[in-house]
C-alpha positions in Angstrom: 54.9 185.8 171.0 51.8 187.6 169.8 50.0 190.2 172.0 46.8 188.1 172.0 48.4 184.9 173.5 46.1 184.9 176.5 43.1 186.8 175.1 42.5 184.5 172.2 40.8 182.0 174.5 38.4 184.7 175.6 37.5 186.3 172.2 34.3 184.5 171.4 31.6 182.7 173.4 32.6 179.4 171.8 36.2 179.8 172.9 35.2 180.8 176.4 32.9 177.8 176.7 35.6 175.4 175.5 38.2 176.7 178.0 36.1 176.7 181.1 37.5 174.7 184.0 34.4 175.0 186.3 30.8 174.3 185.4 27.5 174.8 187.1 24.6 172.5 186.2 21.1 172.2 187.6 21.8 168.7 189.0 24.3 170.3 191.4 21.6 172.5 193.0 19.3 171.9 196.0 16.2 173.9 196.5 15.1 174.7 200.1 11.4 174.3 201.0 9.4 175.5 203.9 6.2 173.8 205.0 4.2 175.4 207.8 1.5 173.8 209.9 -1.7 175.7 210.5 -1.5 178.4 207.8 -4.4 178.7 205.3 -2.4 179.8 202.3 1.2 180.0 201.2 3.1 183.1 202.3 6.0 184.9 200.6 9.3 185.1 202.4 10.5 188.6 202.8 13.5 189.4 200.7 13.5 186.2 198.6 12.0 185.9 195.2 9.7 183.0 194.5 10.3 181.5 198.0 7.3 180.7 200.2 6.1 179.3 203.5 4.0 176.5 202.0 0.9 174.7 203.1 1.0 170.9 202.6 -1.1 171.3 199.5 0.9 174.2 198.0 4.1 172.3 198.8 3.2 169.4 196.6 2.3 171.8 193.8 5.5 173.7 194.2 7.6 170.5 194.0 5.7 169.5 190.9 6.5 172.9 189.3 10.2 172.6 190.4 10.4 169.1 188.8 9.0 170.6 185.6 11.8 173.2 185.8 14.5 170.5 186.1 15.1 170.7 189.8 14.9 167.3 191.5 16.8 167.8 194.8 15.3 169.5 197.9 16.0 170.4 201.5 12.8 170.5 203.6 12.2 172.6 206.7 9.1 171.7 208.7 7.6 174.4 210.9 5.1 173.1 213.6 2.1 175.0 214.9 2.9 174.3 218.5 6.2 175.1 220.2 7.5 173.4 223.3 10.8 172.9 225.2 11.0 169.1 225.3 9.3 166.0 223.9 9.0 167.4 220.4 6.4 166.2 218.0 7.9 165.7 214.5 4.8 164.1 213.0 3.8 167.1 210.8 7.2 167.3 209.0 7.4 163.5 208.8 3.9 163.4 207.2 5.0 165.9 204.5 8.1 163.7 203.8 5.8 160.7 203.4 3.4 162.6 201.2 6.1 163.9 198.9 7.8 160.5 198.5 4.5 158.8 198.0 3.6 161.2 195.2 6.9 161.7 193.5 8.9 158.7 194.6 12.5 158.4 193.2 11.9 161.5 191.0 12.8 163.6 194.0 15.8 163.5 196.3 14.6 164.8 199.6 16.8 165.9 202.5 15.2 167.1 205.7 16.8 169.7 208.0 17.3 168.3 211.6 17.2 171.0 214.2 15.0 172.2 217.0 15.0 176.0 216.5 11.5 176.0 214.8 10.2 173.7 217.6 11.3 175.5 220.8 9.6 178.4 222.6 13.0 180.2 222.8 14.1 179.6 219.2 17.4 178.0 220.1 18.6 174.9 218.4 18.3 172.6 221.3 17.0 171.9 224.8 18.0 174.4 227.5 19.8 173.3 230.6 17.6 173.5 233.7 19.4 176.7 234.6 18.2 178.1 231.2 21.5 179.8 230.6 22.9 177.4 227.9 21.9 174.7 225.5 22.3 171.2 227.0 24.4 169.3 224.5 23.6 165.6 225.3 19.9 166.1 225.8 19.7 167.9 222.5 21.7 165.2 220.7 19.2 162.6 222.0 16.3 164.7 220.7 18.0 165.3 217.3 18.5 161.6 216.9 14.8 161.0 217.5 13.9 163.7 214.9 16.3 162.3 212.3 14.8 158.8 212.8 11.3 160.1 212.3 12.2 161.8 209.0 14.2 158.9 207.8 11.5 156.5 208.7 9.0 158.6 206.7 11.1 158.2 203.6 13.7 161.0 203.6 16.7 160.2 201.4 19.0 162.3 203.6 18.9 164.0 207.0 20.7 167.2 207.5 21.6 168.2 211.2 22.1 171.9 211.4 22.3 172.4 215.2 26.1 172.4 215.7 25.9 170.2 218.8 28.9 168.0 219.6 28.5 164.3 218.8 25.2 164.5 217.0 26.4 162.9 213.7 27.6 159.7 215.5 24.4 159.6 217.5 22.2 160.0 214.4 24.1 157.5 212.4 23.8 154.9 215.3 20.1 155.6 215.6 19.4 155.2 211.9 21.5 152.1 211.6 19.7 150.5 214.6 16.4 151.0 212.9 17.6 149.5 209.6 17.8 152.9 208.0 21.5 152.6 207.0 20.8 153.7 203.4 19.7 157.2 204.6 22.5 159.7 204.1 23.6 162.3 206.6 24.5 165.8 205.3 26.1 167.6 208.2 26.2 171.4 208.6 29.8 170.7 209.6 31.0 174.3 209.5 28.0 176.5 210.3 29.1 180.0 211.4 27.5 182.5 213.8 26.5 184.8 210.9 24.5 187.9 210.2 23.2 186.4 207.0 20.3 184.3 208.3 17.6 186.9 208.6 15.0 185.9 206.0 15.3 182.3 207.0 14.5 183.0 210.6 11.3 184.6 209.5 10.4 181.7 207.2 11.2 179.1 209.8 9.8 181.1 212.8 13.1 180.4 214.5 14.7 183.7 215.8 16.5 183.0 219.1 15.4 184.8 222.2 17.0 185.2 225.6 19.6 187.1 227.5 23.3 186.8 228.1 24.8 183.7 226.4 21.3 183.0 225.0 20.7 186.3 223.2 22.1 184.7 220.1 23.7 181.4 218.9 27.3 182.3 219.4 27.8 179.7 222.1 27.3 176.8 219.7 27.7 178.1 216.1 31.3 178.7 214.9 33.0 182.0 215.5 33.8 183.7 212.1 37.3 184.5 213.4 38.2 180.9 214.2 38.5 179.0 211.0 40.5 176.3 212.7 37.3 175.3 214.5 35.7 174.6 211.1 38.4 172.1 210.3 38.1 170.3 213.7 34.3 170.3 213.5 34.3 169.0 209.9 36.9 166.3 210.6 34.9 165.1 213.6 31.7 164.9 211.6 33.5 163.0 208.8 34.9 160.5 211.3 31.5 160.1 212.9 29.9 159.0 209.6 28.6 162.1 207.8 28.2 161.4 204.1 28.2 165.0 203.0 29.8 168.0 204.7 28.6 171.5 204.5 29.9 175.1 204.9 27.3 177.8 205.7 27.2 180.7 204.8 28.7 180.6 201.4 30.2 183.8 200.0 31.8 185.1 203.2 33.4 181.7 203.8 34.9 180.7 200.4 38.3 180.5 202.0 37.0 178.0 204.5 35.3 175.9 201.8 38.4 175.9 199.7 40.6 174.8 202.6 38.2 172.1 203.9 37.3 170.6 200.6 41.0 170.1 199.9 41.9 168.7 203.3 38.9 166.3 203.8 38.0 164.2 200.9 34.2 164.0 201.2 31.4 165.4 199.1 31.1 169.1 200.0 27.9 171.2 200.1 27.7 174.9 200.5 24.5 176.8 201.6 23.9 180.2 200.0 22.0 181.7 202.9 18.8 183.7 202.8 20.7 186.8 203.7 23.2 186.3 200.8 20.3 185.7 198.5 18.3 188.7 199.7 21.4 190.9 199.1 21.5 189.7 195.5 17.8 190.4 195.1 18.3 193.9 196.4 21.1 194.7 194.0 18.8 193.5 191.1 15.8 195.4 192.4 17.8 198.6 192.4 19.2 198.0 189.0 22.7 197.5 190.3 23.3 194.0 189.0 21.9 191.6 186.3 20.0 188.9 188.0 21.1 185.9 186.0 24.8 186.9 185.7 25.1 187.8 189.4 23.5 184.5 190.5 25.5 182.4 188.2 28.7 184.1 189.2 28.1 183.2 192.9 27.4 179.6 192.0 30.6 179.4 189.9 32.5 180.8 192.9 31.2 178.0 195.1 32.1 175.3 192.6 35.5 176.9 192.1 36.1 176.8 195.9 35.3 173.1 196.0 31.6 172.7 196.4 30.1 169.5 194.9 26.6 170.8 195.5 24.9 174.1 196.3 21.9 174.8 198.4 20.3 177.9 196.8 17.0 179.7 197.1 17.3 180.4 193.4 17.8 176.8 192.4 14.3 176.7 190.9 15.2 179.4 188.5 18.4 177.6 187.3 17.2 177.0 183.8 16.8 180.6 183.0 19.9 181.7 185.0 22.3 179.2 183.4 20.9 179.8 179.9 21.5 183.5 180.2 25.0 183.2 181.7 
């Protein structure tokens, strides 16, 4: 047997391309969007290249540019001007959904994040119990179902609950079906961990949690990084309650979880490459420690290799140049 038996398949670009088992294409990527009520002009998000807090006008222009770059799938986060603790007003975000679908129609696939962290005065993902020492699960689920119904009614193709309350998938599915919105998909943040990699997002969405004790962070409702078994139980529950797509978030620190869950639960799987992960890549590139396109493409390949069918990435809008260079 010759000494080049394994290496022959790696000797030329053509041979490497022919032998690849995993591919990344732009149609597997979802671009997050932030639209903020009450700002006069778009604002850059710290740490993230080409990502902005958009006005309604700049949002439409950005989506048009993204379509021109070959990106057609989006995850929208609406940030209202006024915060409250109950009886949330989702009309601003719903209006943006309606405007985008009216302008771009079926050319865009639009998912909308369903959570309350950008809406509450305290930045938590739900309604606080009257004792204000924990998030009240059932009251929050009721509020989430109302939010999802508003976005779906405005024309969203998909609603994406990210709150990590128990039972919210079943409640949202029931609410949508009752309104004749059974064609709207649910993409569940099924395995969302209490992570240190959310920083730039919380600035973009104005959603940093505040409080003391159990409310100083989101550890009481997001998954513990040291309990992967909870990820399986959470994902299985959401699957059984009617989620169409299941998600792992963050991405790179939880490739083992993604690999395990995607093998055990046969549903379409998404992975969210978080703002902190993206900012870390941008920092490496800025300091000349990594090549932007190669590093980005390598992370996307890792997600696909671990079982992701789709990737939420802040760099999706640069996919054409990234994939061409890699």
